[in-house]
N, C-alpha and C positions, 0 to 999 in steps of 0.2 A: 504494500500500500504506500509506504514511504517513497519508494522509487517512482511509482506511478504519479504521485502528487508532485514530486520534484520535476519529473519530466514535463508534465503539463504546465506547471507554474513557470518554470524557466523558459520553456518554449514560448510562453505568452509574454516574456520579458521581465518577469519578477525574479528577484534574487531571493534565494531560500537559505536560511540558517537552520542548522540541525542540532537537536539535543537528543541525548540518549535516554533521558528519564526526566521526571518532573522537577527534581532539584536542579538539574543542569539547565532545564528550560527556563526556570525562574532567573538563574544567574545570567544566562545568555540574554534574556529580554531586558533585564536591568542594565546590562552593559551596553547593548546595541540599540535599544529603544526602537524596535521595528514599527512599521506602519500598521501591521496586522499580525495576528498570531493564529496559526492553525494547529490545534492540539488534540490528540486522542485522549479519550477518557481513561483508557487502560494504558498506564505507563508504569515502569519500574520505579522503585524507591518512593515516589509520591504520585498518586493518581492525578489525572488531568483536572478533576473537579477541585481537589485540594490546591493544586497549582493555580488554577483560575482564581480561587478565593484569595490566595496570597497576592497575586498580581493586582487584583482589584482593590486590595487594602492600601497599596503603596501609591503615594501621590504621583511618582514618576511614571507608573505603568497603568494606573486605573482607567485611563481614557483610551487605551489601545484596544481596538475591537478584537474579540476572540471568537473564532469558529471552532466549535467542539465537534469532534467526530467520534462515533462509536459504532460497534457492531450490534449493540443491544438497543432495541427500540423501546425499552422500558420507559413508561410514562414518568415515573418518579425521577429517573436520571435526567430526562429532558427538562422537567420542571425545576430540578435543583440547579442545572446548568443555567437556565434562563434567570432564575432568581439570584444566582451568583454573579450575573453580569455578562453571560455569553451573548454575543451579537447574533449568532446563528448556531443551530444544532443540526448536524447532518448524520443520518444513519446509513451505514454501509449496507449494501453497495449503493453508491450514488454516482451520478454522471459527472465526468470531468467538466463538461460544459456547464453544468449547474454550479460546480465549485468555482470555476473561472468567472462566471457572471457575478457570483456573490463576492468573490475577492475583489474584482474590479469595482463593484458598487461601494464596498466598505472602504477600500483604499481611497477612492475618489472623495468620499465623505470626509475622511480624515485629512486628506491633503487639500480639501476645499476646492476641488476641481468641479 
């Protein structure tokens, strides 16, 4: 899934930074301050929902939109992600076109385009 996301996003002109787990994702986001975060719910060391909550607490990262991805369509997971500040919640499998449209929209909003 990661390689597929990277292929489509980079092909569309986006630069992608990669983290191996939730803790690394938080450190990377705090250091690089990206325009957008795409994060899986299921990650090692710290799950995506916990990482999302941490990012939304910090002043420097709280306004960065986050797209959460999961293989589980569980309603509670979706609701928790939205209540925690996720801009979008995608359930696998999803269309690369759907992801690219969402990424473009959210990045344009952040960059004021």
